[in-house]
N, C-alpha and C positions, 0 to 999 in steps of 0.2 A: 453494170447491167450484163445479163446473159445475152450475148449477141447471136451466137450460133451453137448448135449441138449436132454432133455426128455420131451415129450409132451403127456398129457393124456386128452382125451375128450375135445379137443379144436376145435370148429366149426365142420368140417368134419373129423378131425384127431382123431381116437380112441385111438391108442397107438403108439408112435414113439420114437425110440432111435437113435440118430445120433452122430457119432464121426467125428471130423474135423481134417484136417492136418494144418501144419504151412503155406503152400503156398496158392494157389488159389483154393478155393472150389466153384464149379459152380453148380447151380440148373437150370435144364431145364425141359420142359414138354409141353404138349398140352395146348392151351388156355383154361382157366377155370378149369385146373387140381388142382389148389390150391396153386400155387407158392406164392401168397401173404400171405397165411396162415402162411408160415414159418417165413416171416418177421414180421407178426402180432404177432406170438408167441414170437419171440425174443424181440419185442418192449414191449409186456406185461410183459415178464420176467424182463425187465430192468426198469419197473416202469411206463409204458405207461398207458393211460386210458383204463379201462376195464368195461364190463357190463355183466349181466347174459346171454345176447344173445350169448356170446362167448362159453357158455357151450354146449357141444354136447347134442343133444336131447336124453332124457332118463337117462342122468348122473346127479349125485347130486353135482358135482363140477368139475372144470377143474384145472389141475396142469401143470405148466411150470417150469422146472428146468434147470439152466444153470451152467456149471462147468468151471471155469477158472483156468489155471495154468500158470507157468512162469510169475509170477506177476512182474510188473515194480516197481521201487523204489517209484514212486509217489503213486501207489496203496498200497504198504506196509505201507508207511507213513500215508496215510489216514486211513487205517484199524487200525493202532496203535492209532490214534486220536479217533477213534470210539470205542476203547476198545477191539479190536481183535488183540492180539499180537501173535507173533511166528506162523503165518499162512502161509503156502506155497500153499494153494489151496482155492479158493473161490467157495462155492456152494450156489447159490441163488435159493430159491424155493418160488414160488408164487401160492397160491391157490385162484381161483376165485369162489366165492360162489353165490348161487341164491339170497341171500339177498342184492345184489348190493354192496357187500363189498369184500375185499380180505385180505388174511393173507400172510405176507412176512417173510421169514426166511433167515438168513445168517448163514451158517454152524450150522443149527438147533436152532439158537437163533432168536426169533422174533424181527424184527426191523420195524421202521416206513417207510412209503413211501418216505418222504423227504430224509431219510438216504440212501435208495436204490438209489434214483435218483442222489444223490451226489456221490455215489460210481460208478454208471453207467457212469457218465461223464468222469471218468478216466480209465474205463475198455474197452469200446467199442464205436465206432462212427458209428451210423446207418444213412445211406443216402438212404431213400426211395423216392418215387415220391413226397411225401409231404415235406420230410426233405430237398430236394433240394431247396425248396422255402425259407428256412432260409437265403439263399444267397441273396435273394432279399431285405432283411431288413438291412438298414445301421447300426442299433444298433449291428449287429453281425460282422460287418466288422473289427472292431478294434481287436477283439480277434484273427482273422486270422493273422493279421499283427503282433500282439504281440508274436504269436507262433514262429516267426522267431528269436526272441531275445535270447541272451545268459543269463547266470546267473546274470550279472551286470544289464541287462535290466529288468529282473524279479525283481531284488532287487529295482530298481527305481519304478516299479509298486507298490511294497509293501510299499515303503516309502511314495508314494503319498496317498495310502489308509490310512496309519497311520496318516499322516498330516491332511487329511480330517476328520478322526474320532476324532482327537484332537480338531479341530475347532468345530465340532458338539457337542462335550462334553461340551465345554465352552459355546456354544450357548444355550444348555439346561439349564445350571446354570443361565444364564442371564434371560431366560424365566421363570424359577422358581422364581427368585427374582422379576420379573415383576408381576407374579401371586400374590405374597404376598404383593404387593405394598399398598394395602388398609387395611393391618392388623392394628387393634386397639392396640397400644403400651400400653396404660393405662390398658386395659382389660387383656393383657398378664401379666403385672406387678401384677394386682390384683390376678390372678390365682396362680402365683408363691408365692405371700405372703400368700395366703390362705393355700397352701400346706406346705410352710416352717414354718408357725406358729406352727404347730404340731411337728416339728423337728422329723420326722418319721425315724425309722430304720427298717431294714428287720426283726429284732427279735421282733418287737412290736406285730406282728400278734399273735404269740404263747403266749408271756408273758402276754399280756393284757387279752387274752381270758382265760388263766389259772387263773389269779387273779380275773377276773370277775366271773368265775364259783366258785372260792373259797368263795368269799364273799356272793354270792347268796345262797350257800349251807352250810354256816357256822353253822347254827342251827342243821342241820342233822349230820354234822361232829361231833359236840359236843355230841349229843345224842348217836350216834353209838360208838364213842371211849370211852365214859364213860361206856356204856354197856359192852364193851369188858373188861374194868378194873374190873367190878363187877363179870363177869363170871370167869376171871382168878384168881382174888384175893380171892375168896371164900366169897364175900359179899352176894352172892346168897346162897340158901340153900345147894347147892352142887357145890362148886367152882372147876374149872378144876384142879388148883394147888393142892388143898386139896385131890382130888381123886387120882391124880398121886402120891402124897406122900404116901397115904394109900397103893396103889398098890406096890410102891417101898419097903415099910415096910414089907408087906406080903411076897414078894420075898426074902427080906433080911433074914427073919426068916428061910427060907429053902434052901438058896443058898449054904450053906456049904455042903449040901448033893449031889449037882449036879453042875458041872461046867457050864452047859448050863443055869441053872437058875441064876447063878451068872452073866453071860453075859446079861441076860434079865434085872436083877436088875441094872446093870451098865448103860444100855441103858435108863432105866427110869430116873436114876439120871441125865444123860446128858440132857434129855428132860426137866426136872424140872429146871436145871440151865439156859437152853436156854429160857424157859418160863419166868423165873424171869427177864432175860435181856429184853425180849420183853415187859414185864409188866412195867419195869422201863422206857423204851423208850416211851411207850404209855402214862404213867402217866405224864412224862415231857411234851409230846405233848399237853395233855389236860390242864396242868397247864399253858402252854404258849399261849393257845388259847385266842385271844383278838380281839376285833372289833375296827379297826382303822377307825372311821367314816369318817375322812377327806380323807384318802386314798381311801376308798370305793367310796366316792363321786367323787373323781378325776378320778378313773378308769372308772366309769360309764360315766362321762362326756366325757372322751377321746374316749371311745368306740363309743359313739354317734357321736362325731365329725368325727372320722375315717369313720364311716358308711355313713355319708353325703358326704365325699370325694369319697367314692367308687361309690356312685350313679353318680357322675360327671365324675370321671376319671378312673375307672376300678374296677374290682371285688376283687382285693387284694391290699395289701400295695405295693407289688412288681410292680403291674400295675401302681399304683399312682406315684411311684418313677420314672418309665420309662417315664410316661407322663410329669413329672416334668422336666426331662432332655430335652424332646422334646420342651417344652414350653420355656426353657432357651435358647436353640439354636435358636428357632424362634424369641425370643426377641432380641438376639444378632444380628441376620440377619436384623431384622426390624430397629434396632438402628444404624446398620453399613451399611445399604443398599447402600447408596450413595458411600461410600468408596469402598465397594466390587464391585459395578457396574463399578466404575472407573477403578479398578484394572483388572477386567475381560475384559473390553473393550480394555485396553492396551495390555492384554495378547492375545486377539483375533487378534489384529492388527499384533502382532509379529508372531503369528501362521500362519496368511494368508501370511505374507511375506515369511515364511519358505515354505509354500505350493507352492506358485508361483515359488520359486527358484527351488524346486525339480521337479515341474511339467514341468518347462521349460527344465530341463535336460532330463526328459522323452520325451518331445516333440522332442528335438534334436535327441535322440536315435531312436525314431520312424521315423523321417525323414531319418535317415541313413539307417534304415531297408527298407524303402519304395522303394528306387531305386533298390535294389537287388531283393525284392519281385516282383516288377513290371516286371523286365526283365525276371525273372524265369517263371512267369505266361505267359507272351507273348511268350516266347520260347516254352513252352509246348502247348499253344494254336495253334501255327503254326504247330507243329507236329500232332495235332489232327484235321488238315485240317480246321483250322480257321485262314487262312493266312490274312495278312494285317490288323490284329486287332490292335486297340489301347486300352491299358488298363492302368488305372491310379487310384491310391489310393489318393483321394483328401481330404486334411485336411481343416477343418473349426474351427477357434477358437470361442468358445462360450463366449460371453460377455453380461453383463447386460446393461440396458439403460444408466446407469451412466458411462459406460466404463470399469467397473471392470470385472475381469474374473468371469465367472459362474463356481462355484466349483462343482466337482463331485469326487467320489472315484476313478475315472479312468483318472483324469486329466481334462484340460479344452479344449481338442481337440475332435472333431468328425471326423470320417473317413467314406467316402462313396466311393465304387468302381464305377468307371466310365468306359464306354466301347464304342467303335465304331467297329461294326463287318463288315462294308463294306467301301471300299475306298471312300473318298469324303464325308462321312456322319459325322456329328458333334458328338463329344464325349458326351454321356449323361449317366444319372444314369442307372445302370445295370437293374433295374426293368422295365425301359421304353424301353429297346432295345432288350434284349435277348429272344429267343424263348425257348420252352421246351427242345429241343435237345441241344441247345447251353448252357443252364443252366447246363445240365448234364456234358457237356464237360468242362465248366468253373470250376465246382466243382472238377472234376477229375484233371484238370490242377493245381488248388490250392493245392489239396492234394499231388500231386507229388512234387510241389514246397516246401511244408512243411514237406515232408517225413523224412528229416533228423532232424527235430526239434520237431515233435509231440510227446507228452507223451503217447498217446494211441497207442497200438500195434495191435488192431483188428478193421477192417473196414468191414461194410456191405453195399453193393450197390444193390439197387433194381431198375431195369429198367434204369441203367446208359446209356444204348444204345438207349434210346428214340430218335427218329428222325434222326438216322444215319444209314448208309448202305455202302456197297462196300468197297473201300480202307480205308475209314475213320474207318469203323468197325474193319478192321484188325489192324490199328494203335491203336485204343482204346483197343482192346484185348491185344496187346503187352504192352501198357502202364499200364493196370491193372495188368498184370503179373509182370511188373517191380516194382510195389508197394510191391510185396511180399518179396523184399530184406529188407524192413523195417516194413512191416505189415503182419499179417494174413488177408486174404481177403475172404469174402463170397459174392458171386455175383449171383443174379438171372438175367437170360438173355434169349432173344429169338433169338439171333444172333449166327449162327454157328462160325463166325469169332472169337467170344469171348469164346465160349464154348470149342473150340479146345485147348485153352491155359490152361485148367483146370489141376491142379495137382490131384484133386479128383472131380469126376463128379457124381452128384446125379440126378436121374430122378424122377420127381414127376408125379404120376399117379392117376387118379380118377376112382373108380369102384363102384359097387353096392353090398352091403352085407346085407342080410335080409331086403331087400326093402329100405335100407337107403344108401345114398351116402357116400363114404368113400375115403379119400385121404391117399395115402401111398407114401413112398420114398424109392427108391432102389439105392444102391451104384453100379455104373457101372464098370465092368471090361473093358479091352481094346476092346474086341469084341463087347460088348453091347454099348460101347461109340461110336464106329464106326457106328453102326446101328442108334444110336440116332442122330449123326451129319448128316448122310444121310437123315434121316427124316426131320431134320430142313432145309436141303438144298432144298429138292424137295417135301416134304409132303408125299411121297410114299415110300421112301427108295429103289429106283430102283438100279440096278447094276451100272448104270452110276453115280448115286448119291453117291453110296458107294465108287466108285473109286475116285470121287472128295473129298469125306470125308477123304479117306486114305491119299491123297496128302496133304490136309490141315493139318491133324494131324502130318504128317511127317515134314511139313514146320514149324509147331508150335514147335515141339520137337527140330528142328534144331535151332530155335530162342532161345529157353530156354537153349540149350547147350552152345551157344556162348555168351549169355547175362550175 
């Protein structure tokens, strides 16, 4: 449920903090006071379209924060999929910036707008004046019917989606094979032979480069290592070894007089022995230096060949080997295309057979739901003073010109709600019959019919009372409150018959501060609620209106006590 909402610098709202109850939370106020701003702020917080125009004049940004608690299993599961585990409260914060962009955070972690919308779909259901219009589009009707289904029905929906995705996956493979239909097999073979001729290994890169550098610098290597031998062996005027032996001799002559000098003399002796070992190793290295003209030629030729391959197939030997595997697979596909296409076509025939089978099961399940759904909606419409209505969820099988089923991830059926609101009138599509007020009541009837099945536990109604009055308004108020046994409900209304059913009543007021309009919201106690209901009844709040308001509130409380 929506626990709290914070709004800063949103249109005419400077700063506002609201706390909501589980039951019916009602917003009322004078026309133009800013009731729509509350819905606008909720919609923006849920990921709706925003613009810099929504930022209050003089502010550098607008902030909407929504806090949800008592999360449903579906919300917790989705949060876990999104990487938010062990969360018992959702805090959505959206900052609207002048640069025509916004920043969204979920529990202080930045998330994308699509992620927010996905989460919003299972957190709260917003029915504003424009949202009611979604009921007019047949593409949305199937989802209302599916909400009536149990776990086995949902499982069928998932199976159809999986079967559809399997078909699409095989179709993509067939398309890829078709794209490669004009591949030149001979050229592929040439490319593979060109790479395979060098018999490359991953170690070639370093080994060849090291050998190449060795042969290119062999003369320098000989000169420098020979020079080292001259320096060490004493072939120069002052050899290192000769000087170290002289130093050791000098220390040996006086080492018997001081233990420290003896240690120095021993250290020099160790250095001389180590130097002799190095001298022997370097001499062997120099003696073994040899120019293998043939190997040097082969290394250079191989290096040139590899560099040519790098120009064609990649920057490194690793890239060339990867390209070689790709070419090999491509050649295999090219030579086996006909067999592969035949196998895939057989596979797709079997997958379509499986799809049709499970889609027909889903179709039957939906037809079973249809009767119960229709009767529940008709029953609720009658209570909402839409008597003698005919309501039907009409199925249409989608087929192609050749008679095959038209596949979709939702089955091969389309559903459209049909209605007749007056006796003797033919039943027609909902969009061609219903008025604005009727659409509001039909949506309310559907929500009541689905109340035991919906995964969402918070509803927002804006102007659900459009086009109704009198006894119908009383019934609508009672029905909205009835929803609170399954939902938390937020409702903006201009009818006292609905406002008296409030468990928490908010009054929206518009004032002027520092020459600027400002919208504020006050939580009403019982006395102020009485005054507001009287104002809604008469516009003046007279004593007679207050007496009528008192009676309406008492009747509303009586209804809530016994319902």
